N, C-alpha and C positions, 0 to 999 in steps of 0.2 A: 374563540380567541380573536382579539383584534389582529387585523392584518394590514400590512402596508406593502404594496407591490409597485415596483418600478419596472414597467414593461419594456420601455425603450431607453437606451443610454442617453441621458440628458446632454452629454457632451456633443453627441453627433446629431441630436434632434435639430431639424432645420427651422421649425416654426415656433417652438417654444415648449415650455414644460408646464403642465396643468395638474393641479391637485384637485381630486374629486372627493368631496366629503358628503357621504350619504350612508344611511344605515341599511338600505336595501341592496342586497348583493346583485340582484338583477339590474338595478339602475346603474350601479357602479360598472358592471361588466358591459352594459350597453354603451355607456358613455366612453369607456376605455376603448372599445372596438371602433366606435365612430371617430374618435380623436386620433387614434394611432393610424387609421387608414388615411387620415389627412396629413400625417407627418408630425404629429405632436408626441411629446414624451409625457407619460402619465404616472401619477402616484395616487393611491387611494387611502382613505381613512373612514372608519365606521362610526366614529363619534366626534363630538365637538372637541373634547380634550385631546384626542389623537390628532385632529386636524390642527389645533393650536400648536401642539408640540412639533408637528412637521413643519409648519410655517416658521416657527422660531429657530429651527435647526437646519433648514434647507432653503434653497432659492427657487421660487416659482415665478412664472410669468403671468399666471392667472389662477384663481381659485373658484371652482364651481361648488357652491355651498347650499346644502339642503336647509330648509327652514326648521323642520321638525326632526330633532335628533334625540337619541335616548337619554343623554346625560344633561343636555341644556339646549336652548333654542339657538337657531342660526343667528338670530339677532344678537344674542349674548356673545357668540363667537366673533361676530363682526366688531362689536364694541371692544372686546378684549384684544383682538388683533391690532386694531387701530391705535391702541395705546403705545405699541412698540414698533409697528410697521405701517407707515403711512403710504407706502408706494405700491405694494402688491394689489392688483385689481381683483375685486371680488364680485362675482355674479351670483345672486341668490336664485335658486331653482327649486320650486316647490309646487305641490299639488294644492296647497291651501292659499291660493292667491286672493288678496284683498287690497283695496286701495290704502287702507290704514297700515297694513304690513309693508306695502311697497314704500310709502312715505317714510315710515320709521326706519326701514333698511337704508334708504338713501341718506337720511339724516345722520345715521350712525357711521356712514362711510362706505356703504356698498356702492358699486358702480352702476348696477342695474338690478332689476327684479323681474325674473322670468317665471313662467308657469309651466307645469307638467300637464298633459304630455306636450313635448316640445316638437317643433318642426326642425328636422335635421339641418336643412339649408339655412334657415334663419339663425339657428343656434351657432352654427359654424361661422356665419358671417359676423355675428355679434362677438364671438370670441376673437376672431381675427382682427376686427376693427379695434376692439378694446386693447389688445396686446400692442398693436401698432401705435395707437394713441399714447399709451403709457410709455412705450420706448421713445417716442418722439419727445414727450415731455421730459423724460430723463436725460436725453441727449441735449435738449435745449438748456436744461439746468446745469449740466456738466459744462456746456460751452460758456454759459454766463459765469460760472465759477472760474473757468480757465481764464476768461477775460479779466475778471476781477483780480485774479492772482497775477496775471501778466502786468496789469496796470496798477497794481497796489503800490502803496508807499514803499513797501519792501523792495520793489524793483526800481524805485527812483533812487539811484545810488548816490550817496554823498554824506560825508560827515563834517564837511566844512561848515562853519557857522553861517555863511551866506546861503548855503543850500538848506540848512535846517530851518532858516527863517522862511524860505520858499515853501518847504513842506508844511510848515505851520499855517501859512497863508492859504495854501491849497486846501487843507483840511477844513479851514474856517469858511472859505467862500463856496466850497462844493455844495454845502447844504442850502445855499440861497438860490434865488432865481436870477440873480444879477448877471448882466452881460460882463464878460471878462475879456481883457486885452492882454495877451501874452507877448512880451517883447524880448527878443534875444537874437544873437547872431545865428546864421545858418549852422545847423548841426548841434545846437545846444539842447534839443529835446522838447521843442514847443508842442509838438503833437502828443508826445508821451505825457506831458503835464496836462494837456487838455483832455486826454482820455482818462487820466486819473481823476480829474474834476468830475467828469461824467459818471464814472463807475462808483464814486463815493457820494453821489447826489441822489435825491429821491427819484431821479429819472433813470436810474441805472438799468432798469428793465426795459426802457425804451431804446430806440435806435440811436447810434452814434454815427453821423454821416460826416465824412471829411471831404473837403474839396479844396484843391490847390488852385486858387484863382489866377495865380501868375502863370500856370502851365496850360491854361485853356485859351484858345484863340478868342479874341474879343467878340467876333460875330457868333460864337457858340456859347459864350459865358452866360448870357441871360437865359437862354434855353436850358442850360444845365442847372442854373439856380432856381428858375421859376417854372420850368416845364413849358410845353407847347401843345397845341391841339393839331389835329390833322389838317394839312393845308396852310399852316401858319407861314410857311416859307418853302422854297424849293427843296424837295427832299424830305419834307415832313409828311411821311406816309401814314403815320398813326399817332395817336395821342401819347404823350410822354410825360411822366411825372418828373418834377424838378427836385432838387436837393431839399428845399424847404418842405415840400410835401412829404418826402420820404423820411424827413427828420421829425415829423409831427409827433409830439409826446416825448421827444428826446432832446438831443443836443446836435447842433450844426457847428462844425469846426471849419472856419474860413481861414485858410492859410494864405500868407502873402497878401493880406487885405490891402496893403498899400499900393498894389498894382492895379486896383480897380479904376476903370474910367469914370469920369464925372457923371455920365448918364446912368451907369449902373449903380454908382454911389447913391444917386437920388432915389432909385427904386428900392435899394437896400434900406435906406433910411425910412421909407414909407412902411416897409414890412416890419421893421423894429418898432415903429410908433403905433401902427394900426393893427399889427398881428394878422395882416391879410395881404393878399396879392392876387394878380390875375395872370394866368399862363399866357404866353405869347399867342396872339391870334384869338384869344377868348375874351368874352365880356362878362364871364362869371367870376365872382370873387371867391377865393378859397381862404378860409380862416384856419390859422395854425397856432399851435402852442409849442414854440421852439425856443430853447435856450441857445444863445449864440456865444461861442468862444472864438474870438478872432486872434490872429497871430501876425506879427510883422517883424522883419529884421531891419526896417528903416525907421527913422525918427519921424513919426507922423506929425508932430508939432511943426517940424521944419517943412514938411510937405504942405501943411495948412498955410504956413507963412508964404510959401511959393505959389499958392493957389492951385496946387495939384490934388489936394484932398479937402473935402468939405468939412468946415469947422463944426457944423451941427452934427454930422455923422461921427466925427472924431469923439465928441463928448458923449454921444450915445453909446459908442463902443467902449470908451475908456471909463466905464463906471468903476471898475476895479482893475488895476494894472498889476501884472506879475512880471517882474524883470528877472530873466534867467542870465546868470553870469557866464561869461566865456570860460572855457576850461583852464585857460592860463591864469585865471583869478582864483582857482580852487585846485591848485596842483596836488594838495594832500589827498584829493579824491582819485587821482590817477591810478595808484596801486589797487584800490578797491574796484575801479572800473575794469582794469586789466584782468583781475581775478574773475570778475563777473562774466566778462566776454570770453575768457579762456574756457570756463565751464560751459557756457552757452554753445560755443562752436565745437568744443570737444564732444558734447552730447549730440550735436547735429551730424558730425562726421564720424561718430562712434570710434574715437581713438584717444589714447592717452587719458583714460579715465580710471580713477581709483575704484575700489569696491563700493565706496559710498557715492559713486557717480559724480565725483568732483574732478576737475582738471588736475593733471599731474605736471602740466607744462609751466615753465617759468622763463623769464627773460634773463640772459646773462647780465652780470653786474654792470658792464659798460653799456649794454643796450638799455637797461633800465635807467641808468643815469641820463642817457641821451633822451629817452622818452619823457623823463621828468623835466628836462630843460627845453624841450621842443615848444615852439610858439603855438601850435595847434590852431591854425587858421580855420580848419574845418571842424574844430571842437570835438564833441563826443563821437560824432559820426565818423570823423577821420580816425580817431583812436580805435573805434570798433573795427573799421576796415583793416587797420594795421594788425590787430589781434587775430582777426579771421584769417588773414593772409599767413600769419605765423603758424596757425593751427594746421592749415592745409600743407604748408611747406616743411613743417618740422620733421627732423630725422632723429630726434632724441628729446628727452625731457627738458633740456636747456636750449633755449632759442638764442643763437649768437647774434651779435650786432650786425654781422654781414647779411643776415636774413631780413633785415628791415628794408623797406622800399627805398629804391635809389633816390627818389625825390626827397624823402625825409633825411637821408644821409647827406645829400648835397646841400640841402637848405641849412644844415648845421655845419657846413664846411668840411664834411668828411667825404673823401673819395674812395669808392670801392676799389680794392686792389685787383689788378689783373694778374693773376698768378702765372708764373712761368709754366709753360707746357712742354718744354724741351728737355726735361730732366729724365734721363734714361739711366737707371741704375746699372752699375757694372754687374756682370754675371756673378752670382754668388754673394752679392752685397747683402749685408744685414739691414734690418729695419732702421737702426740708429744711423747707419751710413747713408741710407737713402734719404732720411729726414735731414741729415746734415747737408747733403748736396742740394736739396730743395731749398733749405734756408739760405745757403750761400748764394744760389742763383737769385732768390727773391731780394736779398739785401743788396746785392750788386746791381740788380735792375733798378731798385728804388734810389740807390746812390747816383746812378747815371742820370735818372730823371731829375734829381735834386742838384745836379752839377757838382757832385761829389762833396756837397756841403752836409756834414754829418748832423748838424743841428736840425736842418730842414728835413733830412731823411728820418731822423728820430720822430719829428712831428708827424710826418706822413704815416709812419708805422705805429704811432701812438705808443711809443716806449720811451723810457728815460734815456737821455744821451749816454749816461754811464753804461746802461745795459747794452745799448747799440755798440759802443766801443769795445765792450768785453766780447761781444759776438764777433765783431770784425777781427779782433785779435785771435780768438779761438778758431775762427774759420779761415784764418790766414789770407785775408783779403788785403791786398797791397794798395792802400789808399793813395800814398804818395806817388807811386808809379802811375796809377790810373789817372790821378789829377794832372800830372805832368803831361800825359799823352793827350788829355782832353784840351789842355791849354796850348 
């Protein structure tokens, strides 16, 4: 009868799970013992059909497959497995070794072809290296997919017509080799757009290297861009690759390109024109294949007119220009962005999440009104910071206006109330009585600050004047007497 044995619990196996497919019991037992002593989990199969069934229904880190099986050849097993499973590594192990069989096995999708009798040490090394290499490839593929997801058009939030046109342009230019100039105020998402261009281009599997030219001291910038050799300058103790070299085959994102000095501009122009450069201190020329996406928050045409930016470099960079609008010009996107950032930071902080892993937080109506009207000088980055702060400080699903940053409130003419702290409820007082006393003290405090002007006090408290007057009457606050005393 066919048998399938799992000797070691695959959940706790530290090195991986191996399926042994061989019709000889002695071979199966020998391989099981060898692998288990090395910390692997094993399962076995006596025929090709049984092995295929196991691979289709279970997860293995590697398959040891005999060439000659009672129901079909190992080559047929490899061919059938590869129709549905491209990832599981397969090592052919057989006493009938030949160059023809080895070539055929590799062509069909086997990772390697080994012969019996085997050398234990060499076999274990081959298994270990094959599993490690496969896992590394899977991790890299997962990372690339995560990056594509993170920088996909789905994460470029916006329904405003102006943003839809930006997305359409990004999708169109991403497929080309053209140099791109992204223009927009600080915080509008220039790097996000640039990364989206890269991940939707034929260079997506290549590197994306970002460098903020405005944040690097002038004396270090050329070394950072072009690299240097040992001894090129004081402190250069070893050869160092530059950003152009590291971005070879991919995309180089130059942020704040308008801050480049004229000397560096000249060298950058040469790289763009000739696709080559020399590291600092070197006489050797390095050829590169790099797509450049530059970004700026200044008007480069104006910089050219002032003699601060080379005209020839400007035209080299400005083959295609993408202009990102400030947030204040696409206010209809603010609710979408808030919802996106709420979910992002609720996930990061593991709080206020629904069963579907979506944020349960929301801004109170007056807070949302304020956010929609705010000027957003820091654009999307400023909004993201406000939402992250709200997630961290939230004490309930509704975030009140008072929880917004002081700077945002004050820039919109709103002063945060300093609540009275001297309210001491009488012994045995009920909750309504305590709230009433607190309200009385607060309104009296604000009336005093407003010079007992009820209209000004109502504005400060953001309530209708009629509502304030009703509260003054209900709380028995003597406005006339207080006003007379103050005068």
